[in-house]
C-alpha positions in Angstrom: 15.2 -72.6 56.6 16.1 -72.6 53.1 20.1 -73.6 52.8 22.2 -70.6 51.7 22.3 -73.3 47.8 18.8 -72.8 47.3 18.7 -69.0 48.6 21.4 -68.7 46.2 19.4 -70.1 43.3 16.5 -68.7 44.0 18.4 -65.3 44.3 19.8 -66.9 40.3 16.2 -67.3 38.7 14.6 -64.1 39.9 17.5 -62.6 38.0 16.4 -64.5 35.4 13.4 -63.8 35.4 13.4 -60.5 35.3 16.5 -60.1 32.9 13.8 -61.7 30.7 11.2 -59.3 31.4 13.8 -56.4 30.6 14.8 -58.0 27.3 10.9 -58.6 26.7 10.4 -54.5 27.2 13.6 -53.4 25.5 12.0 -55.3 22.6 8.9 -53.2 22.9 10.2 -50.2 23.0 12.1 -50.0 20.4 9.5 -51.1 18.1 7.1 -48.8 19.8 8.8 -46.0 18.1 10.6 -47.8 15.2 14.2 -48.2 16.1 16.0 -50.9 15.6 16.1 -53.5 19.0 19.7 -54.6 18.3 20.6 -51.5 18.5 23.2 -51.0 21.6 21.8 -47.5 23.1 18.7 -45.8 22.6 16.7 -43.1 24.0 13.0 -43.6 24.4 10.8 -40.7 24.0 9.0 -39.8 27.1 5.3 -40.4 24.7 6.6 -44.2 24.2 4.4 -46.2 26.7 6.3 -49.4 27.1 9.5 -46.5 28.1 8.3 -45.9 32.1 7.6 -50.3 31.9 11.1 -50.4 31.1 12.7 -48.0 33.8 11.2 -49.7 36.4 12.6 -53.7 35.2 15.8 -52.2 34.6 16.2 -50.1 38.1 14.6 -53.8 39.6 17.2 -55.8 37.0 19.9 -53.5 38.6 19.5 -53.8 42.5 19.1 -57.2 42.4 22.1 -57.9 40.9 23.5 -55.8 43.2 22.1 -57.1 46.1 22.8 -60.9 44.7 26.7 -60.0 44.6 26.5 -58.8 48.1 24.9 -61.6 49.3 21.6 -60.8 49.8 18.5 -62.8 50.1 16.8 -61.5 46.5 13.5 -62.4 45.7 12.8 -64.1 48.8 9.4 -64.0 49.4 8.2 -64.1 53.0 5.1 -67.0 53.2 2.8 -67.3 56.1 4.2 -68.4 59.2 7.1 -66.1 58.1 8.9 -69.0 56.6 11.1 -68.0 54.1 10.2 -69.8 51.0 
């Protein structure tokens, strides 16, 4: 069984991976509509092909951060035999 420290590390690493995905999708979505990726606020056009992916990744990131702050097991995967990994 993983220790709490290991679970915390896995949670932080999971959040960082999702955050990296969000940053990449932000950049791609901005570029797709000719917006400066350095802008602080952007409304993506409905026909921006990256918008649904960005929205989903951002929703996942916010949920993971809430779960982590609440002591949840963020990014935990259950393997064969019901063991956490």
